[in-house]
C-alpha positions as CSV (number, residue, x, y, z in Angstrom):
1,M,21.8,18.5,17.0
2,N,23.4,16.9,13.9
3,K,20.5,17.2,11.1
4,D,22.0,14.7,8.6
5,K,22.3,12.1,11.6
6,I,19.0,12.5,12.5
7,I,17.5,11.6,8.9
8,D,19.7,8.9,8.6
9,F,18.3,7.3,12.0
10,I,14.7,7.7,10.8
11,K,15.9,6.1,7.1
12,K,17.5,3.5,8.5
13,E,14.3,2.6,10.5
14,F,12.1,3.4,7.6
15,K,13.9,0.7,6.0
16,E,14.5,-1.7,8.4
17,G,11.9,-1.5,10.9
18,N,13.9,-2.0,14.0
19,I,11.4,-0.2,15.8
20,R,8.1,-1.7,14.2
21,N,9.0,-5.0,14.8
22,E,9.9,-4.3,18.8
23,M,7.7,-1.8,19.7
24,F,4.5,-1.9,17.0
25,P,4.1,-6.1,16.6
26,M,0.6,-4.9,15.4
27,M,2.2,-3.1,12.2
28,T,4.5,-6.0,11.4
29,K,3.3,-8.8,12.5
30,F,-0.7,-9.2,13.9
31,G,-2.6,-6.8,12.0
32,V,-4.3,-3.5,12.4
33,R,-8.4,-3.3,11.6
34,D,-8.7,0.0,9.6
35,Y,-11.3,1.8,11.8
36,S,-12.1,4.7,12.4
37,E,-8.5,6.2,13.3
38,T,-7.1,3.1,13.9
39,I,-4.2,3.7,11.2
40,H,-3.9,7.4,11.8
41,T,-3.3,6.6,15.5
42,V,-0.5,3.4,14.9
43,G,1.4,5.6,12.1
44,L,1.2,8.7,14.0
45,N,2.6,6.9,17.5
46,Y,5.2,4.7,15.4
47,I,6.8,8.1,14.4
48,T,7.3,9.9,17.7
49,A,8.3,6.9,19.0
50,I,11.3,7.1,16.3
51,G,12.0,10.0,18.0
52,R,12.4,8.5,21.3
53,F,15.0,6.3,20.1
54,V,17.3,9.9,18.9
55,D,19.9,10.8,21.6
56,G,18.8,14.0,22.7
57,V,15.4,14.4,21.7
58,T,12.3,14.6,23.3
59,S,8.9,13.9,21.3
60,L,5.3,14.4,21.2
61,S,1.9,12.9,19.7
62,E,-1.1,15.9,18.4
63,C,0.6,19.0,20.2
64,P,-1.3,21.9,19.6
65,V,1.1,24.6,18.1
66,F,-0.5,28.9,18.1
67,P,0.4,31.4,16.4
68,Y,3.0,33.6,18.4
69,N,3.1,37.8,17.7
70,V,6.5,38.5,15.8
71,E,7.1,40.2,19.1
72,N,7.0,37.0,21.2
73,N,10.3,34.9,21.4
74,Y,9.6,31.8,18.6
75,G,12.0,29.5,20.8
76,E,9.2,29.4,23.5
77,M,7.3,26.1,23.0
78,V,3.7,27.9,24.9
79,A,3.5,31.7,25.0
80,E,3.4,33.3,28.6
81,S,-0.2,34.8,27.8
82,Q,-3.6,33.8,26.3
83,A,-2.8,37.3,24.2
84,S,-0.1,35.8,22.9
85,Y,-1.7,33.1,20.7
86,G,-2.9,35.6,18.0
87,N,-5.5,34.1,16.1
88,K,-6.6,31.0,17.5
89,D,-8.6,29.7,14.1
90,D,-4.9,29.2,13.2
91,E,-4.1,26.6,15.8
92,V,-2.6,23.2,14.1
93,R,-1.5,20.5,15.8
94,P,0.8,17.9,14.0
95,D,0.8,14.6,14.1
96,S,4.2,14.4,15.6
97,I,6.9,17.5,17.2
98,W,10.6,16.7,18.7
99,Y,12.2,18.8,20.5
100,S,15.8,19.2,21.6
101,K,16.3,18.1,25.5
102,V,19.1,20.6,25.2
103,D,17.2,23.7,24.6
104,N,13.4,23.0,23.7
105,S,13.9,24.1,20.0
106,P,12.0,22.4,17.6
107,I,13.8,19.3,15.4
108,L,11.2,17.7,13.8
109,I,7.5,18.2,12.6
110,C,4.9,15.4,11.0
111,E,2.2,14.7,9.2
112,F,0.7,11.3,9.0
113,E,-2.9,11.1,6.8
114,R,-4.2,8.3,4.5
115,Y,-4.1,9.4,0.6
116,E,-6.9,8.0,-2.2
117,K,-6.9,9.2,-5.3
118,N,-10.1,11.6,-5.4
119,R,-11.3,15.4,-4.8
120,R,-12.1,15.2,-0.9
121,K,-9.1,13.2,-0.2
122,D,-6.4,15.4,-2.2
123,L,-7.9,18.4,-0.3
124,K,-7.2,16.8,2.9
125,I,-3.2,15.8,2.0
126,K,-3.3,19.9,1.0
127,E,-4.5,21.1,4.1
128,K,-1.7,19.0,6.2
129,I,1.0,20.1,4.1
130,Q,-0.1,23.5,5.0
131,N,-0.6,22.8,8.4
132,L,2.6,22.0,8.0
133,L,3.7,24.9,6.2
134,L,1.9,27.0,8.7
135,A,3.1,25.3,12.0
136,Y,6.7,25.5,11.0
137,Y,6.5,29.6,11.0
138,Q,4.5,29.4,14.0
139,L,7.7,27.7,15.5
140,G,9.9,30.5,14.7
141,G,10.6,28.8,10.7
142,N,14.1,26.8,12.2
143,V,12.5,23.3,11.6
144,P,15.3,21.5,10.6
145,I,13.1,18.3,9.4
146,I,9.8,17.9,8.0
147,L,8.7,14.9,7.7
148,F,5.3,13.9,5.6
149,V,4.0,10.2,5.4
150,Y,1.2,9.2,3.6
151,W,-0.4,5.6,3.3
152,S,-2.5,4.0,1.1
153,Y,-3.5,0.2,0.3
154,A,-1.1,-1.5,-1.4
155,G,-3.4,-2.3,-4.3
156,E,-4.1,1.3,-4.9
157,N,-2.0,4.1,-7.0
158,P,-3.1,7.3,-4.8
159,G,-1.2,9.7,-7.6
160,D,1.1,11.9,-8.0
161,I,1.3,14.3,-4.7
162,G,4.7,16.7,-6.5
163,E,1.6,19.2,-7.3
164,Y,1.3,19.6,-3.0
165,I,4.3,18.7,-1.5
166,S,5.6,21.5,-3.3
167,I,3.7,24.0,-1.0
168,L,6.4,23.3,1.3
169,D,9.2,25.2,-1.5
170,N,6.5,27.5,-3.1
171,G,4.1,28.4,0.2
172,F,0.5,29.0,-0.1
173,K,-2.5,31.7,0.2
174,K,-4.3,31.3,3.2
175,N,-8.4,32.3,2.8
176,D,-8.0,35.4,4.0
177,G,-5.8,36.5,1.3
178,T,-2.6,36.3,3.8
179,Y,0.7,34.6,1.5
180,V,2.7,32.3,3.5
181,Q,6.1,31.6,2.1
182,G,7.6,28.3,1.4
183,I,10.4,27.0,3.5
184,N,14.3,28.2,3.8
185,A,15.7,24.8,2.3
186,L,19.2,26.3,3.8
187,K,18.1,25.5,6.8
188,T,15.1,22.8,7.2
189,T,14.8,19.4,5.1
190,Y,11.6,17.9,3.8
191,L,11.6,14.2,3.8
192,V,8.4,12.6,2.1
193,Y,7.4,8.9,2.6
194,R,4.7,6.5,1.3
195,C,3.6,3.7,4.1
196,V,1.8,0.8,1.9
197,A,-0.8,-1.2,4.0
198,S,-0.9,-4.8,3.0
199,G,-4.0,-7.1,2.8
200,N,-7.1,-6.2,4.1
201,I,-9.7,-4.0,5.7
202,D,-9.7,-6.3,8.6
203,N,-6.1,-6.8,8.6
204,L,-3.4,-4.8,7.5
205,T,0.5,-4.8,8.2
206,L,2.2,-1.6,7.8
207,N,5.6,-2.4,7.5
208,Q,6.8,-1.3,3.8
209,W,7.6,2.5,4.1
210,V,9.0,4.1,0.9
211,E,10.4,7.0,-0.3
212,V,9.1,9.6,-2.4
213,G,11.0,11.4,-4.5
């Protein structure tokens, strides 16, 4: 698995949109209604689809990741027994996870989330990034790529989310006081993108994916 090649493939696809155009014409041509979780569903399935175009990778949407005890083999995708799961309150479900077809090791975890500049949405973005970090360690702390994408309307300025992205570097403290450390930057690279939704609530195209930072 070549991490840099996968990152280059993701960046090229987000910029040029060949997979979007071919497989998701509602994103580039017909438009999508902003109703319930429609945008979220389209976005996360698109990201999962990108993984299926990468040699040696299989990708899943909304795959639950359970906490493991330190005695368990973090390389295993599924724990051996219910007792292995640890505290189910910490279960997270990343929007997309990519795995190696060679050894089933996780290659990428992703969250795709709407962002508007208000306190409720700020907390949602913060929660999603914390979930990425939890999933990162629950998968063994050796995931090469973390991808976070937030979407917003073209005419809206969602503001700077650097404070929340820094959680990936600095870690965070859980409600029970447990500290979750940041990623290992020697092993892991994170990408942050904004998906710009153009049009109106009844018809949005999602054809502009801009790297942030």
